N, C-alpha and C positions, 0 to 999 in steps of 0.2 A: 368265500367260495374256495373249496379245496382244489387240489391239483386234479383229482379224479373227475370232479364236476366240470372243471375247465376243459379237460380233455374230451369229456362226453359232449359238451356243448359246441366246442370249436373244431373238433376233429372227427369224432365218431359219427355224430348225426349228419353233418354235411357229406362225409364219405359214404354213408349209407344211402343218402338221397342220390348222390352221383352214381352209385352202383345200381340202384333201382332204375334210374333213367337210362343208363348204359345197357342194362339187360332188356329194357323195353324197346330200345332202338335196334338192338341186334336180334331180337326175337324173330322178326320177319326174314332176316337173312338166313337164319338157321332153319326156319320152317318152309321156306320157298323151295320150289323145284329148281334143279340146277339150270343155269343159263346156257344158251348156245354160245359156243366159242368158235371162231373161224378154224376150219380144218376138221371139225367134228362131222360125223355122218348126220345127214338130215333125213329123218324117217317120216316126214309128214308130206301130204300132197301139196302141190303149189297152190297158192291163193293170191288172186289179183285183187288189189284194193284200189278204190278210187273215191275221191270225195264227191264225185258226181257220177254215179253208176249209169244214169241214163245217157250221159254224154261220152261214154267210152269209145263207141264206134263212130261218133259223129265228127267228121272232118269236113271242112269247107274249103273250096278252092279259092285261092287268093291270086289275083293277077298282079304281077310285079314287072311292068314294062313288057319285055319280050318273053319272059319265062313265066310259067305257071307253078306256084308253090302250093303245097298242102299245109294248111295252118294246123299245127299240133301243139303250139305253146312254146315257151322258151323264155330266155332272159332278155332278149332284144326286142325293141319296138321302134316303130317309125312315128314321128310326131309331125 
């Protein structure tokens, strides 16, 4: 095996494979629309999203001793 063949097999072919994979992964970054960054103007109407659209306005009253609370969710719970 000559030096040229060795260079082709161990350097040029793997380098080409890495180059093709790199171009494929960067393709979406160059083709995508620009992302919103904080501080930029927002030219779109507001959109509210909920995992349960039927339950957006549904609040139930929870009695907690002397006070009455509106249950809307949160990270706390009583067991």
